[in-house]
Every structure is written in C-alpha cells, then in structure tokens.
N, C-alpha and C positions, 0 to 999 in steps of 0.2 A: 358272254365275252367280257373280260375284265376291263375296267377303265384304265387306259394307258397313262392318263395324267396323274402324276403322283400328288397325293394330298399333303398339304403342309399343315403340320400340327400347330394350332394356335397356342401362343404362350399365355398362360393365365396371368391376369393382372392383379388378382386378389393379393398375392404376397407383397407386391410392390405398393399397393394401396395401404396395406397394414403397416409396412415398415416406414412409409413416408412421414407419419407424425413423429416417429422415433428420431428420424434423421433431422427433422425440423427442430425438435426439442434439443438434440445434441448440439446442433449448430448454434441455436439461440442462447442456450444456458450453459454450454460447456466449451465448445470450440471458440466462440467469439470472446467470452470473458477471459479464457486462457490466452488467446492471442493478445488481447489488450494488456493483460498482466505482463506478458513477455515484452511487449513494446515499452511499457513503463519502466522496465528494468534496464533496458539498453538504449532508450531513445530519450533525449532531453529536448523538449519542445521550446525551451528558452535558452538554448546553448549560445547562440550568436546574435549580435545586433547589427543589422545592415546600416552602414553610414552612407548617406545620400548627398548628392552634389547641391541640392537645394532643399529648403524646408518644406517639402511636399512628399506625400507618400507615392506620388506618381513620378518622382524624380529618379534619375539613374544612380545606381550604386557606384561608389568609389572604393568600397572595401567592406570588411566586416570585422567586428571586435568580439572576442569571447566574453562570456559572462565573468564579471570581476575585474575586467581590464581597467587600468588607471587612465584617466583622460584629463586633458587640460581644456578648460572652457574659455573660448575666445570671445563669445558673445551670445546673445539670445534674441529670439523673435517670437511674437505671438502668431498662432496659426489656428485655423478653424479646427474644432475638436472632431476627430474621426473616431467613432465608437462610443462606448459608454463613459460616463463621468465617474472616475474612480478616485479613491483617497490618495493614491500615489501620483496623481496628476497635478503638475505645477501649472497654475493658470494665471492669467492676467485679464482684467476687465477693461473694455474699451467703451467710450461713449461717442455717439454721433451727435455733434454739436451744431447749433445754429447761432451765429453771432455776427458782429461787425468786425471786419479785419482791420489791420493797421492803415489801410488805404481808405477806410470809411465805407467799403462795399459790403453788401450782405454776403456771407459765406457759410458753407455747410461742409462738414467733413468729420473725420474720426480723430480722436485723441485718447491716449491711455488714461485710465482712471487716476493714476498718480499725478496727473497734471490738472485735475479738476477738483475743486472743493465744493461738494454738494451742499446746497443751502435750502433748497425747496424739494419736498417730496409729495407725491400723490397720496390719496387715502389708503392705497394698498401698500405704501412704503417704497414704491419705485421712484427713483430720482427724476426730477423734471426741470431743475434749474440750479445754477451755481456760478462760480467765478473761477478764473484761471489762477492757479497757484503761482506765486513769484518764485523765481529761481535764485538760489543762494550761491554766493561765490563771485569773486571779482571778475573772473573770466567767463562766467556763465552767460549764454545768450539769453537776453530778457524775453525774447519772443518764443511763443509755443506754436509749432507747426500743426496744421490740420492736414490729414492724409486722405487720399481718395478712398482708401480701403483701411481696415483695422490692421495695419502692418507698417512698421517703421521704415520698411524698404519701399513702400508704395510712393506714388507721386504726391508731392506737397501741393495742396490746392489753395492754402491761405496761411497767414501768420496772425496770431492773436497776441495782443499786449497782455502783460501780467495784470491781474485783477479785473480783466474784462468780464462783463456779464454775459453768460451763455445760457441758451435753452437746450436741455438734453432731449433730443428727439428719439433716440434709440440707444440700446446698450447690447453688448454681446460679450460672451465669455470665450476666451481663446486659450489654447494650450501653448505653453512655452516650448519652443524648440531651442536646443543648444547647438551652437557652432563649436565643434570639438576637434581636437587633434590628439592622436594617440599612436601607439605602435602595435601592430597586429601580431599574430602568432609567428608570421614569417619574418618579423623584424622590420617590416616596411612601415614607414610613417604615413599615416593617412589623415586627411582633414575633410570634414563635411558636417552634415546636420543630422540630428537625431531627436526624437520626441522626449520631453522631460520625464514621461512615465517610465522610461527605461534607464534614466541616468540619475544616480544619487549624487547631488551636488553637496560639497562640504561647506563649512561655515565661511571660508574665504571667498567662495563664489567663483574662484578661478580654477579649482581642481574638483575632481569627482571620480566616480567609477561607474562601470556598466552594472547596474543593479540586476538586470535580467535582459534576456534577448527576446526577439520577436520571431526568430527562425529556429528550427530544430535541426539536430543531427544525431546520428548514432554515436554512442559513447560507452566506454566501460567505467565511467566515473562512479556510477552508483554501485556497481558491483565492488569496485575497489573501496568505496566508502563503507560498504557492508563488512568487507574483510578487515578493514582498519578500525571498525567500531570496537571500543573497549569491551563491550558486552558480547561480542561475537564468539570469542574464544571460550569463555565460561559457558555460554549457551550451547555451543556445539559439543563441548566435552560432557556437559551434564546430560544432554539428549542422548548421546551415544552410551554413556554410562547406564542410564536408565534402561535403554534397549538391551544392553548386554546382560543386565541383571534380571529385568522383568520377563523378557520373552522366553528364555529357557525355563524359568520357574513356572510361568503360566502354562507352558505346554506340559510340563511334568504334572502339575496339579490338574489341568484340564483332562489329560489322558487318564489319570487315576479316577477322576470323577466320572468320566465317560465309561470306563471299564466297570465301575460299580453299577452304573445304570444298565449297562449291557448284560451284566450277570443276572439281572432280574431278581434281586432279592425281594423279600417281603417289604412292602412299602416303597417300591420303586418310584411310584408317582410322587410320593412325598419327597424323596431325594431330589427328583427332577425339579420340583417346585422350589425347594430350598436353594438348590444350586443356581437356579435361574432368577432368583429374587433381585440380585444387584443390577440385572439388565433393566429393571424398571426405574432406576434412580439416575438422575443426571450427574454429570461430572462434578459440577459445583456442589451439589448436595452431598456427594461422597467426600469431597474435599473438606467441607464444613464439618461433616460427621467425624472424620479422623482428626480434624483440628481440635474438636472438643475432647478427643481421647488424649491428645498429647499436650494440652495446655497444662500449666503448672497446677491448676486445680481440677484437672480432667480425670477421666476414668482410670488411666494408667497409674497416676500417682495415688489415687484413692485405693486401688487394689494393692499396690506395693506398700503403702502405708498401713493398710489393714493387716498385711502379712508380716509387717515389721522389717521389711527389706530396705527401706530408705529412711533417712532422717531429714526432716524438712520437706521442701517441695522442689525437687530438681526441675530446671528449665530445659526443655528439649528443643523448642522451635525458636532459636536465636542465632545471631551471627557467630557466636562462639561455639555453637553446637550444630554446625552446618550438616555434619554427617547424620544427625538425628532427623533433619528435614528430609534428607535423601531416603532414609529408612522409612519415614512416614509416607512419603510419596510412593515408594515401592509397595508398601503394604496396601495403601489405598488403591493403587492400580491393579494389584493382584486381586483384591476383593471385588473391584468394580468390573474388570474386563475379562477375567478368567472364564466366566460363564459364556461369553461370546465364542471363545475357542472351544469350550466344552460342547456347545450345541452343534457346531460344525463337525466335531469328531463323532458325536453321537449319530448324526445323520450318516456319516460314512460307515459307522459300525452297523447300522441298520441294513446297509447294502451288501454286507458280507453274508453269504448263505450259511445257515446253521449246519448244513450237511458237510461243508468244508471243514469247519471246526470239529464236528463230531468224528469225521474220518481221521483227522489228525490225532484226536484223543484216542481213537480206537487203535491206532498204530503205535501208541505209547508215548506221544508227545506230551510233555508237561505243560502246565498252564503258561509258564514264562516262555517256553519254546513256541507255543502257539502264538503268543503275543509278538515275539521277536520275528518268527519266520513266516507267519501267515497274516496276522492282523496288521502289523506295521507296514509291510509291503503293499497290502491291499488298501491301506489308508492313505497312500501317497497323494492321490488327487485331493482329498479333504485336507491333508496336512499342508499341501501347497497353497490352497486357498486361504487356510487359516493363517499361515505364516505371512502371506502377502497382506492380508487384511490387518493383522495385528501390528505388523511393522509400520504400515502407513498410519495407523492410529497412534502408534508410539511417537512418530514424528510430529503428530498434531496435539500431543498432550499439552494442556494449557490451564484449564480451570482448577485442576487439582493442585498444580504447582502454585498458582496464584493464591489459593485458599491456605496452603500450608507454608509457603515461603514468601508470599507477598510480591513475588516477581523481582525482588531486589537481591536478597541473600542468595537464593537459588533461582536461576533463570534458564529457560530453554528457548529453542529457535522460534517456536510459535509465540512466546511471550515477547521476544524482540521484534517480531513482525507487528504485533499489536502496538508495542511501544513506539515504533517508528511511524506507524499510521495515525494513531490516536493522540499520543502525547507530543511527539515531535512534528507531526503534520508533514512528514516527508514520504509522500506516496511512492516515489521512485525507489528509495532504499527499502521501504516495506515490500514493494513488489520484488526487489532483488532477493530479499529473505524468502518470500513465497516461492520464487522460482528455484531457489536453492533447495528448499524442502521438497519441491516437485522432482528435482533431479535426483535427490537422495531416494525418494520413494520409487521412482522409475528404475533406478539402478538396483535397489534391493529386490524389486519385483522381478527384474530380468535375472538376477542372481538365483533367486528361488526357482524360477522356471527352468534354469539350466542345471541346477544341482539336485533339486528334489524332483527327479524325472519320474513320470509314470511309465509303465511298461509300453503303452501305445506310443508315447512320445519318443521313447528311446528307440523303438523299432522303426519309426518314421524318419530317423536321423539320416 
C-alpha cells in the first residue's frame, strides 16, 4: 500500500551557498561605492548652517542659512570646543586667576588672555603668573572682571585693578561663537549664534559670510556646476567624436582580423599572437609609444624626411594642430583595443558550426554572402557584448589622451573627472562627472540590447 503522505522535495542549499560570496562582493565593492558616488553628486553635506538661540550646540534652532550667505556680526563669545581642533577654528584663551580683588579679598575666577600680561612661566612653558593689563581710553572701565566660568556672559565673581599681580591656576582654549544676523532663503531676517568654524569673518569684524554648513540637503548644484564647467563642452564633444570614429573602425578591423583567423590559413597561431599583442600593454604605455611616433623628432617625421616628403620637422601635437592629436588618439586606441573586440568575435565564430557554412557554400553562396547572411546574424550575441564593452571603455578613455594631449588641449570626460577630484579637490563635481559617464554607459548598453537583438531575444518580446 502506497504512503498517502506526499513527500516534500528538499530545496538544495548548495546554489545559495555558492552565490552568497558573489552577492556580498557585489554589495561591498559595487553597490555601496556606487550608492556613495550617487549621493556625493546630489547631496551637499555642508549646504546649510543652523542658527541657534544660544551659543550652545544643545540650543534651539531659530533658522538656517545657506552656504555663502552674507551675515552681520553683532558680537562674539568663547565656548568649550566640541569636536576636533581644526585650522579653521577661531579660538580664544582664558586663564583661571587667583588674586586680591579691589575690596582686598582673595578671589578666583576666569579672565580672557587678552586681559593678562604673562610674566612668569613654568619649566614646560606654561604660564603661572602675571599682571592685569591696563585699559586704554578715557571712558574705559579700569577694572577687569573675573567670571565664574570662561564666558563673558557668566556671573562676575570679582573685580581686579589694573596691574594687579595674579597667579595663573589653570588655562583653557575656547572656540569663538558669533552672534549674527542675516536673511535666509525665504527672505526672513534671523538672529542667533553660530560657531566660528563655519563663519568667515571679514577684516572689519562686523561682516562675514557662511563659509560652510553643518547640515546637508539634496541639491542639483553640483550637476549644474558640472554642466557650467568650461571644460565640460569640449570634453563631452571630444568623447563622442572619438566614439563615433573609433568604434566603427575597430569593428571593421576586428571583423577582418577575426575572419582571417577563422579561415585558418597557414600560420593562424602567428596571426592570433600578433593581433593579441596590444592586449598586453597598458593604456599609458600605448600613449607614450604613440607620443614618441608623433613628436617633432619622432618616427613619423623620420620616415617622411627619409622619403623626402617634408621639409624641416612639422609639429603635430600642439594647440595649433589639435586635429593631429585627435588622429593620434584614434590610431593609438585602434591599435590598443581592436584586439579586445577581435577576441570576442573569434569566440563567436568558433560557435558557428562548420556544417552550416559548408551547406551554404554547397548551395552556391559566395563568401561575402555567407558573411552577410549567415556569419553576421549568428554573431549578434558576440557583437552585442563587444559593442557594450567597447562603448563603456570608450567613455573611460583617459591615459592615452593624457599622454598625447596633456589633458589641456584635448580633454575627455574621464580627464575632467580626474581634474575635479585631484586638482580642484571637488569630490562632489567629480562624482557628478562619474555619474554622467555611468548614465551614458547604461544608456548605450540599453540601446545596444534593444537594437542588436539576438533571435532568442526577439522571439521572447
């Protein structure tokens, strides 16, 4: 009698265990960096500065000012430093003093360093004694107050006469906070306190601007800055020009090279090795190699001079001969990267059965008819992969352009990404350039997937 209880088939865990490291790798080294790059391009973490009702980070907000906003400085106050001590921090030093006040009583309290002339120091250089500085001006109060805390708004615990002898018990370094008034983005006037690390005070001491904020927000400012960059237009145009010239030429050459290898002439292995040789060279090495060809004393001029075709030494790689730099880049990229496309096409040709081509030849199809009606349609999957790969690499061309054009006369999108990141230290705009290249790569990949359809893909539509 059969068992009426149906048996549930156990799902194998091996495929999930095998794919888990791949997912972790993609998340850690692809998804997370890409997400961070996208955030850098559209999020400014120093966009706005909160203005507080008191000189304390725990105080309530009265409003916020955008980065670059003009402010009027009404006053300032020292406050305990929160966070690291940085070069953009405006500080003031306070001393804890022990002395005899105006009433003859012993007193102890805090006074700013500007009111004390240090006269005695310990062996390690720390101040231990001094006198109170006199105040200049007819209407100046001759007495110097001692405060309960290192803060001019704290309680006054004693008054010291000028030139009074004091003992320095302790010292502290405070960050200056500014009492500012300004107009926010909504046109509302706000007044409050902000740390000096975020305010750039002008020489007058009464005016300044918000140098940077402490809070962030999403913005299109970096993308707009990229589009308004004076190098963006030339970089974009040159990148597209190189793609339009290089990719068709590379596919024609790669197809010819692959068909030669597929025909299996004598010395096929030699052809394959020679065609694949540029794959072993770096982009920079190829750029330097072609730079040596096109310099005034390079190989090209040497050959032309030997043949008597030139007088003197023509200059090719200069601002006045920009088109020669484009030609040199095209030739260098053709020599360097055509072999990559060729290898992909050769792999696709190996998958085409010889019987199919022999049958076409038996029915009277010429060689070019076999290429057009049999080989090319069956090569669509390989051509699709090669087109996507080569277009993405074309958007990333960099070292060859730097070697031949210096990145100034002729520039491309990748070079501008590098310039913004390394030379201008603007990570956000550099990220905007990188995201723009990513969008172009994804768009071109989608276009190839839609236009260069395989038979299976067209049937599944």
